[in-house]
N, CA, C and O atoms as a DFTB+ gen file, in Angstrom:
736 C
 N C O
     1  1     -16.429       9.025      -1.985
     2  2     -15.909       8.629      -3.478
     3  2     -16.458       7.527      -3.753
     4  3     -17.338       7.236      -2.943
     5  1     -16.268       6.632      -4.743
     6  2     -16.873       5.139      -4.733
     7  2     -15.983       4.290      -5.587
     8  3     -15.825       4.381      -6.804
     9  1     -15.373       3.366      -4.667
    10  2     -14.212       2.341      -5.604
    11  2     -14.697       1.076      -5.835
    12  3     -15.561       0.503      -5.171
    13  1     -14.027       0.597      -6.946
    14  2     -14.615      -0.621      -7.722
    15  2     -12.931      -1.439      -8.312
    16  3     -11.907      -1.070      -8.885
    17  1     -13.453      -2.609      -7.779
    18  2     -12.616      -3.688      -8.610
    19  2     -12.979      -3.574     -10.038
    20  3     -14.146      -3.316     -10.334
    21  1     -12.066      -3.747     -10.961
    22  2     -12.316      -3.979     -12.358
    23  2     -12.604      -5.326     -12.822
    24  3     -13.652      -5.279     -13.465
    25  1     -12.203      -6.338     -12.784
    26  2     -12.231      -7.386     -13.426
    27  2     -13.350      -8.050     -12.688
    28  3     -13.372      -8.099     -11.458
    29  1     -14.620      -8.747     -13.735
    30  2     -15.646      -9.421     -13.088
    31  2     -16.465      -8.441     -12.283
    32  3     -17.465      -8.887     -11.720
    33  1     -16.187      -7.247     -12.166
    34  2     -17.169      -6.101     -11.224
    35  2     -17.593      -5.187     -12.391
    36  3     -18.784      -5.229     -12.698
    37  1     -16.840      -4.431     -13.029
    38  2     -17.234      -3.366     -14.055
    39  2     -16.885      -3.994     -15.284
    40  3     -17.365      -3.412     -16.256
    41  1     -16.179      -5.031     -15.555
    42  2     -16.033      -5.559     -16.773
    43  2     -16.402      -7.022     -16.581
    44  3     -16.036      -7.740     -15.651
    45  1     -17.295      -7.401     -17.753
    46  2     -17.536      -9.042     -17.819
    47  2     -16.071     -10.020     -18.139
    48  3     -15.501     -10.150     -19.222
    49  1     -15.774     -10.517     -17.059
    50  2     -14.409     -11.592     -17.596
    51  2     -13.282     -10.424     -16.961
    52  3     -13.270      -9.220     -16.706
    53  1     -12.520     -11.397     -16.899
    54  2     -10.804     -10.723     -16.394
    55  2     -10.418     -10.506     -17.560
    56  3     -10.522     -11.219     -18.559
    57  1      -9.833      -9.209     -17.388
    58  2      -9.084      -8.370     -18.505
    59  2      -7.735      -9.242     -18.896
    60  3      -7.644      -9.629     -20.061
    61  1      -6.716      -9.552     -17.985
    62  2      -5.405     -10.142     -18.197
    63  2      -5.585     -11.390     -19.315
    64  3      -5.063     -11.596     -20.411
    65  1      -6.565     -12.115     -18.521
    66  2      -6.942     -13.178     -19.249
    67  2      -7.234     -12.945     -20.738
    68  3      -6.577     -13.361     -21.692
    69  1      -8.121     -12.350     -20.746
    70  2      -9.148     -11.529     -22.509
    71  2      -7.843     -11.503     -22.869
    72  3      -7.474     -12.521     -23.455
    73  1      -6.870     -10.496     -22.672
    74  2      -6.078     -10.182     -23.221
    75  2      -4.791     -10.558     -23.814
    76  3      -4.219     -10.106     -24.806
    77  1      -4.411     -11.619     -22.874
    78  2      -3.293     -12.757     -23.480
    79  2      -4.208     -13.549     -24.366
    80  3      -3.471     -13.788     -25.322
    81  1      -5.485     -14.157     -24.653
    82  2      -6.106     -15.125     -25.422
    83  2      -6.139     -14.057     -26.722
    84  3      -5.929     -14.292     -27.913
    85  1      -6.472     -12.835     -26.068
    86  2      -6.747     -11.802     -27.993
    87  2      -5.328     -11.862     -28.372
    88  3      -4.996     -12.079     -29.537
    89  1      -4.411     -11.663     -27.348
    90  2      -2.983     -11.475     -28.376
    91  2      -2.653     -12.987     -28.760
    92  3      -1.836     -12.916     -29.678
    93  1      -2.912     -14.269     -28.481
    94  2      -2.971     -15.248     -29.222
    95  2      -3.271     -15.486     -30.302
    96  3      -2.549     -16.169     -31.028
    97  1      -5.011     -14.724     -30.892
    98  2      -5.079     -15.053     -32.017
    99  2      -4.826     -13.635     -32.792
   100  3      -5.126     -13.540     -33.982
   101  1      -4.340     -12.690     -32.171
   102  2      -3.746     -11.331     -33.142
   103  2      -1.932     -11.447     -32.970
   104  3      -1.352     -10.538     -33.563
   105  1      -1.526     -11.890     -32.646
   106  2       0.128     -11.621     -32.297
   107  2       0.355     -13.371     -32.526
   108  3       0.613     -13.950     -31.470
   109  1       0.313     -13.921     -33.292
   110  2       0.976     -15.462     -33.611
   111  2       2.478     -15.990     -33.076
   112  3       2.939     -17.131     -33.067
   113  1       3.002     -14.847     -32.677
   114  2       4.364     -15.155     -32.297
   115  2       4.525     -15.633     -30.731
   116  3       5.472     -16.007     -30.040
   117  1       3.388     -15.469     -30.563
   118  2       3.223     -15.523     -28.691
   119  2       3.113     -16.888     -28.533
   120  3       3.226     -17.380     -27.411
   121  1       2.842     -17.783     -29.822
   122  2       2.368     -19.197     -29.314
   123  2       4.095     -20.095     -29.096
   124  3       4.408     -21.096     -28.452
   125  1       4.777     -19.285     -29.851
   126  2       6.706     -19.875     -29.388
   127  2       6.599     -20.174     -27.852
   128  3       7.228     -21.113     -27.366
   129  1       5.822     -19.392     -27.122
   130  2       5.940     -19.502     -25.551
   131  2       5.246     -20.561     -25.121
   132  3       5.587     -21.317     -24.211
   133  1       4.004     -20.640     -25.950
   134  2       3.131     -21.695     -25.022
   135  2       3.238     -23.098     -24.418
   136  3       2.317     -23.664     -23.828
   137  1       4.497     -23.613     -24.635
   138  2       4.997     -24.499     -23.554
   139  2       5.382     -23.810     -22.311
   140  3       5.042     -24.270     -21.221
   141  1       6.016     -22.821     -22.410
   142  2       6.571     -22.054     -21.010
   143  2       5.159     -21.565     -20.196
   144  3       5.115     -21.299     -18.995
   145  1       4.348     -21.527     -20.871
   146  2       2.970     -20.762     -20.207
   147  2       2.396     -22.018     -19.620
   148  3       2.035     -22.113     -18.447
   149  1       2.340     -22.912     -20.454
   150  2       1.546     -24.284     -19.604
   151  2       2.164     -24.668     -18.536
   152  3       1.591     -24.682     -17.446
   153  1       3.421     -25.035     -18.695
   154  2       4.327     -25.069     -17.421
   155  2       4.146     -24.265     -16.346
   156  3       3.764     -24.828     -15.320
   157  1       4.321     -23.093     -16.314
   158  2       3.926     -21.626     -15.720
   159  2       2.480     -22.218     -14.783
   160  3       2.413     -22.549     -13.599
   161  1       1.549     -22.190     -15.720
   162  2      -0.284     -22.318     -15.420
   163  2       0.019     -23.749     -14.593
   164  3      -0.461     -23.566     -13.474
   165  1       0.576     -25.025     -14.652
   166  2       0.755     -25.922     -14.229
   167  2       1.079     -25.898     -12.579
   168  3       0.406     -26.228     -11.603
   169  1       2.412     -25.358     -12.733
   170  2       3.133     -25.119     -11.469
   171  2       2.054     -24.165     -10.522
   172  3       1.810     -24.463      -9.353
   173  1       1.578     -23.228     -11.061
   174  2       0.426     -22.678     -10.070
   175  2      -0.624     -23.383     -10.163
   176  3      -1.356     -23.028      -9.239
   177  1      -0.997     -23.993     -10.617
   178  2      -2.619     -24.815     -10.015
   179  2      -1.881     -25.815      -8.918
   180  3      -2.521     -26.074      -7.899
   181  1      -0.937     -26.225      -9.036
   182  2      -0.426     -27.379      -8.064
   183  2       0.025     -26.742      -7.007
   184  3       0.331     -27.377      -5.998
   185  1       0.170     -25.006      -7.089
   186  2       0.474     -24.471      -5.730
   187  2       2.004     -25.035      -5.086
   188  3       2.347     -25.488      -3.994
   189  1       2.869     -24.678      -6.684
   190  2       4.141     -24.468      -6.600
   191  2       5.006     -23.327      -7.095
   192  3       6.199     -23.198      -7.367
   193  1       4.060     -22.641      -7.103
   194  2       4.464     -21.323      -7.752
   195  2       3.400     -20.122      -7.100
   196  3       2.175     -20.236      -7.148
   197  1       3.889     -19.327      -6.681
   198  2       3.141     -18.325      -5.632
   199  2       2.461     -17.202      -6.613
   200  3       3.274     -16.697      -7.387
   201  1       1.368     -16.809      -6.700
   202  2       0.604     -15.915      -7.461
   203  2       1.431     -14.835      -8.398
   204  3       1.740     -15.018      -9.576
   205  1       1.665     -13.878      -7.746
   206  2       2.624     -13.060      -8.540
   207  2       3.828     -13.273      -8.801
   208  3       4.473     -12.225      -8.841
   209  1       4.616     -14.500      -9.066
   210  2       5.517     -15.080      -9.898
   211  2       4.824     -15.613     -10.762
   212  3       5.178     -15.234     -11.878
   213  1       3.982     -16.330     -10.784
   214  2       2.911     -16.900     -11.815
   215  2       2.811     -15.431     -12.866
   216  3       3.362     -15.235     -13.949
   217  1       1.916     -14.558     -12.095
   218  2       1.452     -13.492     -13.105
   219  2       2.682     -12.635     -14.046
   220  3       2.347     -12.095     -15.100
   221  1       3.854     -12.584     -13.645
   222  2       4.991     -12.314     -13.995
   223  2       5.246     -12.911     -14.889
   224  3       5.367     -12.418     -16.010
   225  1       5.402     -14.206     -14.599
   226  2       5.889     -14.924     -16.090
   227  2       4.875     -15.085     -17.176
   228  3       5.234     -15.027     -18.352
   229  1       3.505     -15.305     -16.811
   230  2       2.590     -15.267     -18.125
   231  2       2.713     -13.791     -18.420
   232  3       2.873     -13.550     -19.617
   233  1       2.668     -12.529     -17.449
   234  2       2.863     -11.446     -18.266
   235  2       4.281     -11.352     -19.472
   236  3       4.412     -10.520     -20.370
   237  1       4.936     -12.155     -19.221
   238  2       6.276     -12.355     -20.369
   239  2       6.089     -12.128     -21.587
   240  3       6.916     -11.709     -22.397
   241  1       4.531     -12.510     -21.830
   242  2       4.082     -12.196     -23.458
   243  2       4.282     -11.220     -24.328
   244  3       4.356     -11.289     -25.555
   245  1       4.391     -10.030     -23.407
   246  2       3.997      -9.051     -23.637
   247  2       5.173      -8.297     -24.558
   248  3       5.046      -7.243     -25.180
   249  1       6.502      -9.255     -24.448
   250  2       7.864      -9.367     -24.743
   251  2       7.464      -9.672     -26.577
   252  3       7.677      -8.774     -27.392
   253  1       7.106     -10.508     -26.844
   254  2       6.161     -11.206     -28.028
   255  2       5.242     -10.419     -29.117
   256  3       5.105     -10.651     -30.318
   257  1       4.675      -9.442     -28.326
   258  2       3.754      -8.579     -29.180
   259  2       3.782      -7.539     -30.124
   260  3       2.877      -7.192     -30.883
   261  1       5.146      -6.983     -29.976
   262  2       5.458      -5.766     -30.756
   263  2       4.941      -4.359     -29.816
   264  3       5.379      -3.953     -28.740
   265  1       3.955      -3.871     -30.596
   266  2       3.913      -2.215     -29.832
   267  2       2.861      -2.780     -29.153
   268  3       1.902      -3.392     -29.625
   269  1       3.148      -2.494     -27.869
   270  2       2.267      -2.984     -26.434
   271  2       0.958      -1.855     -26.344
   272  3      -0.082      -2.193     -25.778
   273  1       1.101      -0.575     -26.915
   274  2       0.320       0.187     -26.322
   275  2      -0.857      -0.021     -27.926
   276  3      -2.080      -0.097     -27.814
   277  1      -0.226      -0.069     -29.087
   278  2      -1.371      -0.529     -30.448
   279  2      -2.226      -1.901     -30.023
   280  3      -3.391      -1.933     -30.421
   281  1      -1.832      -2.814     -29.397
   282  2      -2.844      -3.977     -28.824
   283  2      -3.481      -3.671     -27.899
   284  3      -4.684      -3.904     -28.008
   285  1      -3.040      -3.078     -26.698
   286  2      -4.041      -2.418     -25.910
   287  2      -5.384      -2.003     -26.411
   288  3      -6.445      -2.566     -26.140
   289  1      -5.200      -0.811     -27.277
   290  2      -5.968      -0.245     -27.801
   291  2      -6.639      -1.100     -28.514
   292  3      -7.810      -1.229     -28.158
   293  1      -6.215      -1.891     -29.624
   294  2      -7.058      -2.871     -30.502
   295  2      -7.702      -3.652     -29.497
   296  3      -8.925      -3.794     -29.498
   297  1      -7.131      -4.050     -28.837
   298  2      -7.889      -5.285     -27.592
   299  2      -9.286      -4.300     -27.045
   300  3     -10.412      -4.793     -27.101
   301  1      -9.130      -3.272     -26.666
   302  2     -10.287      -2.421     -25.744
   303  2     -10.896      -1.911     -27.100
   304  3     -11.608      -1.010     -26.657
   305  1     -11.053      -1.897     -28.220
   306  2     -11.877      -1.449     -28.880
   307  2     -12.743      -2.611     -29.457
   308  3     -13.735      -2.298     -30.116
   309  1     -12.487      -3.741     -29.289
   310  2     -13.341      -5.146     -29.129
   311  2     -13.935      -5.303     -27.973
   312  3     -15.068      -5.745     -28.159
   313  1     -13.629      -5.101     -26.554
   314  2     -13.621      -5.770     -25.437
   315  2     -14.235      -4.452     -24.792
   316  3     -14.652      -4.750     -23.672
   317  1     -14.443      -3.132     -25.069
   318  2     -15.125      -2.349     -24.099
   319  2     -16.663      -3.022     -23.888
   320  3     -17.040      -3.253     -22.739
   321  1     -17.485      -3.309     -24.975
   322  2     -18.651      -3.480     -25.100
   323  2     -19.012      -4.299     -23.833
   324  3     -20.160      -4.169     -23.408
   325  1     -17.969      -5.314     -23.037
   326  2     -18.083      -6.020     -22.496
   327  2     -17.982      -5.439     -20.918
   328  3     -17.531      -6.122     -19.999
   329  1     -18.536      -3.899     -20.741
   330  2     -18.277      -3.335     -19.483
   331  2     -20.223      -3.877     -19.166
   332  3     -21.121      -3.958     -20.005
   333  1     -20.268      -4.097     -17.949
   334  2     -21.385      -4.347     -17.559
   335  2     -22.513      -3.312     -17.169
   336  3     -22.203      -2.444     -16.353
   337  1     -23.843      -3.328     -17.699
   338  2     -24.608      -1.916     -18.154
   339  2     -24.672      -1.364     -16.668
   340  3     -24.208      -0.226     -16.588
   341  1     -25.085      -1.836     -15.600
   342  2     -25.275      -0.814     -14.686
   343  2     -24.077      -0.095     -13.937
   344  3     -24.195       0.347     -12.794
   345  1     -22.811      -0.014     -14.752
   346  2     -21.840       0.730     -13.910
   347  2     -21.991       2.187     -14.533
   348  3     -21.754       3.147     -13.799
   349  1     -22.428       2.424     -16.040
   350  2     -22.012       3.551     -16.749
   351  2     -23.826       4.304     -15.878
   352  3     -23.964       5.376     -15.289
   353  1     -24.511       3.604     -16.055
   354  2     -25.620       4.419     -15.203
   355  2     -25.564       4.582     -14.274
   356  3     -26.566       5.134     -13.819
   357  1     -24.477       4.282     -13.301
   358  2     -24.178       5.230     -11.844
   359  2     -22.695       5.560     -11.687
   360  3     -22.120       5.688     -10.606
   361  1     -22.130       5.687     -12.936
   362  2     -20.976       6.234     -12.769
   363  2     -20.685       7.667     -12.193
   364  3     -21.381       8.611     -12.567
   365  1     -19.787       7.823     -11.394
   366  2     -19.316       9.512     -10.808
   367  2     -17.994       9.910     -11.247
   368  3     -17.056       9.145     -11.473
   369  1     -17.999      11.208     -11.351
   370  2     -16.700      11.542     -11.721
   371  2     -15.381      11.248     -10.765
   372  3     -14.198      11.174     -11.098
   373  1     -15.913      11.126      -9.633
   374  2     -14.770      10.708      -8.665
   375  2     -14.665       9.183      -7.965
   376  3     -14.389       8.882      -6.803
   377  1     -14.989       8.340      -9.117
   378  2     -14.955       7.121      -8.755
   379  2     -13.120       6.468      -9.030
   380  3     -12.171       6.933      -9.661
   381  1     -13.263       5.488      -8.381
   382  2     -11.546       4.854      -8.466
   383  2     -11.971       3.333      -8.713
   384  3     -12.907       2.596      -8.405
   385  1     -10.775       3.260      -9.436
   386  2     -10.482       1.584      -9.632
   387  2      -9.371       1.026      -8.799
   388  3      -8.235       1.501      -8.806
   389  1      -9.651       0.252      -8.258
   390  2      -8.531      -0.580      -7.687
   391  2      -8.332      -1.953      -8.015
   392  3      -8.891      -2.765      -7.277
   393  1      -7.462      -2.506      -9.236
   394  2      -7.439      -3.435      -9.274
   395  2      -6.025      -4.472      -9.604
   396  3      -5.079      -3.977     -10.216
   397  1      -5.985      -5.642      -9.239
   398  2      -4.864      -6.521      -9.297
   399  2      -4.085      -7.039     -11.110
   400  3      -3.093      -7.706     -11.407
   401  1      -5.459      -6.109     -12.195
   402  2      -4.597      -6.117     -13.303
   403  2      -3.260      -5.227     -13.512
   404  3      -2.757      -4.518     -12.640
   405  1      -2.768      -5.401     -14.858
   406  2      -2.044      -4.902     -14.784
   407  2      -2.340      -3.301     -14.584
   408  3      -3.427      -3.191     -14.017
   409  1      -1.858      -2.256     -14.803
   410  2      -2.491      -0.906     -14.811
   411  2      -1.846      -0.225     -16.070
   412  3      -2.256       0.909     -16.315
   413  1      -0.987      -0.705     -16.820
   414  2      -0.848      -0.224     -18.636
   415  2      -2.315      -1.163     -19.192
   416  3      -2.947      -0.781     -20.177
   417  1      -2.640      -2.176     -18.550
   418  2      -3.854      -2.661     -19.465
   419  2      -5.497      -1.785     -19.231
   420  3      -6.371      -1.435     -20.024
   421  1      -5.338      -1.678     -17.729
   422  2      -6.813      -1.417     -17.695
   423  2      -6.933       0.193     -17.580
   424  3      -8.075       0.636     -17.460
   425  1      -5.849       1.107     -17.606
   426  2      -6.236       2.513     -17.519
   427  2      -6.678       2.807     -18.759
   428  3      -7.487       3.731     -18.669
   429  1      -6.518       2.430     -19.953
   430  2      -7.173       2.879     -21.332
   431  2      -8.527       3.014     -21.302
   432  3      -9.178       3.991     -21.670
   433  1      -9.079       1.576     -20.663
   434  2     -10.632       1.422     -20.745
   435  2     -11.159       2.231     -19.591
   436  3     -12.360       2.499     -19.600
   437  1     -10.515       2.593     -18.741
   438  2     -11.160       3.540     -17.487
   439  2     -11.221       4.639     -17.946
   440  3     -12.175       5.345     -17.619
   441  1     -10.141       5.181     -18.924
   442  2     -10.102       6.481     -19.221
   443  2     -11.238       6.689     -20.135
   444  3     -11.786       7.787     -20.039
   445  1     -11.720       5.828     -21.032
   446  2     -12.591       5.240     -22.056
   447  2     -14.090       5.712     -21.271
   448  3     -15.130       6.168     -21.745
   449  1     -13.718       5.407     -19.971
   450  2     -15.245       5.253     -19.326
   451  2     -15.283       6.452     -18.161
   452  3     -15.884       6.505     -17.087
   453  1     -14.681       7.081     -18.608
   454  2     -14.368       8.721     -17.601
   455  2     -13.903       8.264     -16.166
   456  3     -14.342       8.885     -15.198
   457  1     -12.999       7.161     -15.973
   458  2     -12.815       6.915     -14.605
   459  2     -11.268       7.413     -14.862
   460  3     -10.565       6.914     -15.741
   461  1     -10.796       8.546     -13.910
   462  2      -9.587       9.375     -14.012
   463  2      -9.027       8.401     -13.041
   464  3      -8.939       7.476     -13.848
   465  1      -8.602       7.917     -11.988
   466  2      -8.254       7.542     -10.908
   467  2      -8.033       6.086     -11.227
   468  3      -9.068       5.451     -11.427
   469  1      -7.112       5.551     -11.300
   470  2      -7.021       4.067     -11.364
   471  2      -5.919       3.604     -10.718
   472  3      -5.130       4.546     -10.786
   473  1      -5.271       2.502      -9.992
   474  2      -4.852       1.766      -9.232
   475  2      -4.554       0.629      -9.572
   476  3      -5.264      -0.286      -9.154
   477  1      -3.481       0.346     -10.385
   478  2      -3.520      -1.318     -10.803
   479  2      -2.316      -1.713     -10.318
   480  3      -1.682      -0.978      -9.561
   481  1      -1.799      -3.093     -10.753
   482  2      -0.416      -3.848     -10.339
   483  2       0.811      -3.183     -11.455
   484  3       0.866      -3.262     -12.682
   485  1       1.628      -2.589     -10.581
   486  2       2.545      -1.830     -11.259
   487  2       3.660      -2.763     -12.027
   488  3       4.725      -3.176     -11.570
   489  1       3.077      -2.979     -13.372
   490  2       3.809      -3.946     -14.405
   491  2       4.409      -3.182     -15.452
   492  3       3.771      -2.301     -16.029
   493  1       5.587      -3.457     -15.734
   494  2       6.375      -2.785     -16.994
   495  2       5.727      -3.330     -18.562
   496  3       6.008      -4.461     -18.960
   497  1       5.243      -2.820     -19.011
   498  2       4.513      -3.107     -20.241
   499  2       5.537      -3.657     -20.974
   500  3       5.033      -4.612     -21.565
   501  1       6.604      -3.579     -21.232
   502  2       7.552      -3.934     -22.588
   503  2       8.019      -5.092     -21.938
   504  3       8.157      -6.067     -22.676
   505  1       8.330      -5.257     -20.607
   506  2       8.811      -6.346     -20.071
   507  2       8.186      -7.877     -19.408
   508  3       8.613      -9.018     -19.232
   509  1       6.730      -7.003     -19.142
   510  2       5.977      -7.607     -17.829
   511  2       6.546      -8.044     -16.829
   512  3       6.097      -9.000     -16.197
   513  1       7.773      -7.335     -16.471
   514  2       8.156      -7.615     -14.855
   515  2       7.411      -6.313     -13.909
   516  3       7.260      -5.123     -14.188
   517  1       6.940      -7.298     -12.392
   518  2       6.075      -6.240     -11.922
   519  2       7.136      -5.249     -11.040
   520  3       8.174      -5.728     -10.584
   521  1       6.844      -4.083     -10.880
   522  2       7.462      -2.947     -11.077
   523  2       7.434      -2.810      -8.832
   524  3       8.279      -2.224      -8.154
   525  1       6.318      -3.492      -8.363
   526  2       6.239      -3.633      -6.822
   527  2       5.078      -4.554      -6.775
   528  3       4.701      -5.187      -7.760
   529  1       4.507      -4.615      -5.582
   530  2       3.642      -6.046      -5.476
   531  2       2.188      -6.015      -6.370
   532  3       1.611      -5.011      -6.790
   533  1       1.908      -7.008      -6.476
   534  2       0.430      -7.027      -6.917
   535  2      -0.127      -6.806      -6.176
   536  3      -0.020      -7.172      -5.005
   537  1      -1.381      -5.703      -6.964
   538  2      -2.188      -4.716      -6.080
   539  2      -3.359      -5.865      -5.791
   540  3      -4.342      -5.956      -6.527
   541  1      -3.156      -6.713      -4.667
   542  2      -4.578      -7.813      -4.476
   543  2      -4.441      -7.900      -2.910
   544  3      -3.398      -7.841      -2.259
   545  1      -5.933      -8.078      -2.382
   546  2      -6.310      -8.051      -0.889
   547  2      -5.990      -6.904      -0.332
   548  3      -6.425      -5.795      -0.639
   549  1      -4.940      -7.270       0.798
   550  2      -4.891      -6.462       1.531
   551  2      -3.778      -5.114       0.875
   552  3      -3.915      -3.933       1.193
   553  1      -2.914      -5.535       0.107
   554  2      -2.636      -4.379      -0.684
   555  2      -3.321      -3.391      -1.568
   556  3      -2.641      -2.519      -2.108
   557  1      -4.383      -3.441      -1.728
   558  2      -5.191      -2.343      -2.256
   559  2      -5.649      -1.670      -1.195
   560  3      -6.296      -0.668      -1.500
   561  1      -5.524      -1.900       0.036
   562  2      -5.743      -0.915       1.093
   563  2      -4.269      -0.142       1.188
   564  3      -4.248       1.075       1.371
   565  1      -3.169      -0.826       1.068
   566  2      -2.336      -0.056       1.138
   567  2      -1.941       0.841       0.219
   568  3      -1.360       1.863       0.586
   569  1      -2.215       0.577      -1.197
   570  2      -2.578       1.582      -2.229
   571  2      -3.304       1.998      -1.968
   572  3      -2.788       3.075      -1.668
   573  1      -4.710       2.163      -1.688
   574  2      -5.300       3.331      -1.359
   575  2      -5.109       4.592      -0.310
   576  3      -5.495       5.749      -0.479
   577  1      -4.361       4.005       0.889
   578  2      -3.967       4.787       2.055
   579  2      -3.057       5.608       1.304
   580  3      -3.083       6.819       1.525
   581  1      -2.170       5.096       0.360
   582  2      -1.057       6.078      -0.204
   583  2      -1.485       7.020      -0.801
   584  3      -1.067       8.172      -0.681
   585  1      -2.574       6.569      -1.682
   586  2      -3.155       7.666      -2.504
   587  2      -4.150       8.732      -1.961
   588  3      -4.384       9.775      -2.571
   589  1      -4.733       8.387      -0.741
   590  2      -5.829       8.826      -0.597
   591  2      -5.829       8.809       1.045
   592  3      -6.697       8.220       1.689
   593  1      -4.670       9.580       1.675
   594  2      -4.599       9.526       3.113
   595  2      -5.519       9.942       3.776
   596  3      -5.893      11.008       3.285
   597  1      -6.294       9.580       4.939
   598  2      -7.400       9.976       5.718
   599  2      -8.830      10.417       4.858
   600  3      -9.524      11.273       5.409
   601  1      -9.301       9.875       3.540
   602  2     -10.253      10.052       2.683
   603  2     -10.947       8.315       3.068
   604  3     -10.224       7.421       3.507
   605  1     -12.341       8.145       2.809
   606  2     -13.114       7.398       2.982
   607  2     -13.949       7.383       1.956
   608  3     -14.395       8.264       1.221
   609  1     -14.164       5.582       2.067
   610  2     -14.942       5.010       0.617
   611  2     -16.531       5.190       0.967
   612  3     -17.112       4.854       1.998
   613  1     -16.919       5.656       0.105
   614  2     -18.717       5.905       0.354
   615  2     -19.198       4.336      -0.194
   616  3     -19.808       3.645       0.623
   617  1     -18.954       3.818      -1.446
   618  2     -19.250       2.382      -1.908
   619  2     -18.417       2.059      -2.190
   620  3     -17.712       2.805      -2.870
   621  1     -17.904       0.575      -1.809
   622  2     -17.248      -0.553      -2.725
   623  2     -17.530      -1.698      -3.342
   624  3     -18.177      -2.529      -2.704
   625  1     -17.224      -1.924      -4.351
   626  2     -17.829      -2.645      -5.279
   627  2     -16.809      -3.731      -5.850
   628  3     -15.811      -3.421      -6.501
   629  1     -17.199      -5.140      -5.509
   630  2     -16.320      -5.996      -5.948
   631  2     -17.013      -7.797      -6.592
   632  3     -18.127      -8.240      -6.316
   633  1     -16.297      -8.271      -7.175
   634  2     -16.508      -9.920      -7.259
   635  2     -16.274     -10.519      -6.420
   636  3     -17.123     -11.351      -6.098
   637  1     -14.867     -10.418      -5.521
   638  2     -14.569     -11.221      -5.078
   639  2     -14.211     -11.081      -3.383
   640  3     -13.757     -10.010      -2.982
   641  1     -14.457     -12.299      -2.351
   642  2     -14.224     -11.898      -1.173
   643  2     -12.738     -11.880      -0.557
   644  3     -12.398     -11.872       0.626
   645  1     -11.961     -11.875      -1.724
   646  2     -10.564     -11.583      -1.234
   647  2     -10.200      -9.802      -1.320
   648  3      -9.121      -9.316      -0.982
   649  1     -11.114      -9.201      -1.733
   650  2     -11.307      -7.875      -1.431
   651  2     -11.747      -7.231      -0.021
   652  3     -11.754      -6.057       0.347
   653  1     -12.065      -8.273       0.551
   654  2     -12.657      -7.744       2.153
   655  2     -11.652      -6.937       2.980
   656  3     -12.120      -6.818       4.112
   657  1     -10.465      -6.335       2.876
   658  2      -9.888      -5.852       3.776
   659  2     -10.539      -4.452       3.123
   660  3     -10.986      -3.689       3.979
   661  1     -10.672      -3.958       1.600
   662  2     -11.089      -2.533       1.285
   663  2     -12.611      -2.852       1.359
   664  3     -13.127      -1.790       1.706
   665  1     -13.527      -3.734       1.214
   666  2     -15.106      -3.332       2.070
   667  2     -15.023      -2.965       3.332
   668  3     -15.895      -2.163       3.665
   669  1     -14.176      -3.316       4.254
   670  2     -13.776      -3.316       5.679
   671  2     -13.301      -1.406       6.081
   672  3     -13.036      -0.728       7.074
   673  1     -13.393      -1.278       5.004
   674  2     -12.819       0.301       5.187
   675  2     -14.162       1.203       4.362
   676  3     -14.001       2.400       4.123
   677  1     -14.966       0.764       4.124
   678  2     -16.022       1.052       3.198
   679  2     -17.462       1.758       4.159
   680  3     -17.760       1.088       5.147
   681  1     -18.076       2.673       3.976
   682  2     -19.040       2.885       4.361
   683  2     -20.540       1.717       4.327
   684  3     -21.384       1.322       5.131
   685  1     -20.163       1.495       2.715
   686  2     -21.131       0.685       2.055
   687  2     -20.316      -0.647       1.160
   688  3     -19.383      -0.446       0.383
   689  1     -20.713      -1.570       1.369
   690  2     -19.935      -2.523       0.739
   691  2     -20.608      -3.477      -0.174
   692  3     -21.272      -4.286       0.473
   693  1     -20.667      -3.667      -1.493
   694  2     -21.245      -4.741      -2.422
   695  2     -20.355      -6.087      -2.960
   696  3     -19.160      -6.308      -2.766
   697  1     -21.105      -6.712      -3.524
   698  2     -20.614      -8.179      -3.937
   699  2     -21.381      -7.836      -5.443
   700  3     -22.456      -7.272      -5.646
   701  1     -20.576      -8.300      -6.226
   702  2     -21.286      -8.152      -7.672
   703  2     -20.916      -9.570      -8.338
   704  3     -19.898     -10.085      -8.799
   705  1     -22.527     -10.011      -8.117
   706  2     -22.286     -11.572      -8.773
   707  2     -22.891     -11.463     -10.335
   708  3     -24.118     -11.365     -10.316
   709  1     -22.443     -11.457     -11.375
   710  2     -22.708     -11.329     -12.541
   711  2     -23.377     -10.091     -12.897
   712  3     -22.629      -9.148     -13.157
   713  1     -24.524      -9.913     -12.958
   714  2     -25.196      -8.542     -13.381
   715  2     -25.558      -8.113     -12.264
   716  3     -25.714      -6.892     -12.241
   717  1     -25.793      -8.757     -11.128
   718  2     -26.566      -8.517      -9.856
   719  2     -25.575      -8.030      -8.673
   720  3     -24.476      -8.560      -8.514
   721  1     -26.088      -6.892      -7.792
   722  2     -25.287      -5.871      -7.210
   723  2     -25.751      -6.272      -5.836
   724  3     -26.582      -5.495      -5.366
   725  1     -25.489      -7.079      -5.236
   726  2     -25.984      -7.542      -3.581
   727  2     -25.021      -6.817      -2.618
   728  3     -23.868      -6.447      -2.840
   729  1     -25.830      -6.691      -1.395
   730  2     -25.214      -6.143      -0.199
   731  2     -23.837      -7.089      -0.031
   732  3     -23.910      -8.241      -0.457
   733  1     -22.474      -6.591       0.632
   734  2     -21.409      -7.354       1.097
   735  2     -21.900      -8.544       1.863
   736  3     -21.097      -9.338       2.353
């Protein structure tokens, strides 16, 4: 099986940041939370707030957008063309996506791409609360092992060196830089 990160690997850009920006444009009620979001971002940039705490507070915006499923669907109608051309050309039926993005956000896009197995950060789409650890770094290995005990990864693709633990499990690993796929 081939395993892929999603953001900046298959998709051009970060899906969570793009969804947040999309919602700011299409769900104006979100602007009420802008001061708290700015404070949250500042605390994270100053390293006074851990990444998962930052992400959970940021994802609180889902409480302000109404029908989350409808918003996600409309978002992907506009943003699915951001999939990099190299991915569909090599897609396989047993592809797996493992991402730090909220699973509720990336699963619909992956399904449209024909990717049946999606492992993302477990986030409640109605509250923005994490229901488990952020699926990042070594946690991706934990989640892969839990889902596929004893299985091997033929090829792994990511844009980030933070995925080195998952790359180490793979027979071959590739670093995605823009539209270029390079050996890890």
